[in-house]
N, C-alpha and C positions, 0 to 999 in steps of 0.2 A: 504495499500500499503507499502511495505518497503521502507527504506531509500534508497537502490539500486534503486527500480522502480521509486522513487522519482527522484533520480539523474540522471536516463535516461531518464525521461520525460522532464527533464530541459535541457539536454544536446541535445535533440533532438528540442527541441523549439528554443535553439539558436544554429543554426545549420548555418554556412556562409561558402561560398565559395569563394576564393580569385583567381581571374583568372591572372597568369604570363604569360604574353605574351613571344612570341619568340623575339630575337633580331631581330630590324630591317633589317640589313644588309642580313637577309639569304632569299631575293628575289628569286635567283637563288640557287637552291643546289649544290654543288660541282660536278665537272663530275665523278671524281674517287671516287672507293667505300672507301677508307682509309679517304680520304677528308669529304665523308658523315659521316664516323662513328665518326671522331673528332670533327666535328661541332654537331651533335648530342651529344656526351659525352659533349662537352663545355657548350651546352644549357641546360642538365641535372644539373650538376655543377650549373650554376647560378640559376637554380629555385631552387634545394637544399640548396643554401647560402640564397635565398630569405625565403625561409621558416625558416631555424635558424633564421634569423633577426627578423622575426613576432614572434616566439617563445621565443626569448631572449626578445624581447620588452613588451610581456604578463607578463614573469617572473620578469621582472625589475619592473612592476607597481604592482607586490604582486599577478599575477594572475597565479595559479598553477595548477588549476583544469580543465584542458582542454585534448582534444583528438583531434590527427589531422590524416590527411590521404591525402597522393598526389596521382594524377594520370595525366596521359596525356590528354590534351584537344582536341578532334578530328578536332577542327579548328585550332589547331597549340598552342604551349607553352603549358602550364601546369595548371591544378586547384589544388589548396591547399584548402581541407575543414577542417573546424575546429567546433567543438562541445566544446561550453565554458559553463561555471558553473554560470554565472553571468552576469548581465546586464554593468559593468563596464569593463568587456573584451570584450563585444559588442562595448561598446563606444571607447577603444581603436584600436578596428579594423576599424570602421568608418573612425578613424582619420589618418590611414596611407594612405598616398598620392599616394604613388609609384604603387600601384594596385589596381583592382576594387574590393571590396568587396560587395557580395550581397546575398540573400536569397541561401540556400543551394541547390544546381543544380549538382549532381552525375551523372556520364556518366555508369560506369561498375560496380557499388557496391550499396548493398542497406544498409542505413544509419543505420535502426532499427537493422539488423543484426550485422552490424559493431560496433554500440555502446553496445550492448548486448555482443557479443563476447569478447570486450577489458575490459567490465566492470566484465565479468567473470575471465578473465584473470589476472586484478588487485586483484580483492576479491574474491578468490574462494571458500573461506569458507562461506562468505556470502549467496552464493546459497544454502547452506545446511540448515540455518535456515529459510527461505522462507516458 
């Protein structure tokens, strides 16, 4: 196995999903279209701010080797998928109190294709040596 294949296997083995819930005050959607669009945009911005905070927390702890993908959750809210390169990053994710972190649980993408594609983007010349 090549180093890139080993890294891909590690990232897939350390695949976690953080569920970012919708704001609690969204019991009834606003009546008009513009208000609904603004509410959805505010929810999206809050989810991306949460994603950025989690990424920053990993980097602040010296964890730089990870991939992430974000998608809407069919049940409401968002799913942040993280592929981390070592157990220390897993411990950090487990310690985050605001979100629920669990085994990887994608909705609309293939984790293996995602990791392979991202690694080829990051290390294009490595695929020539395999």
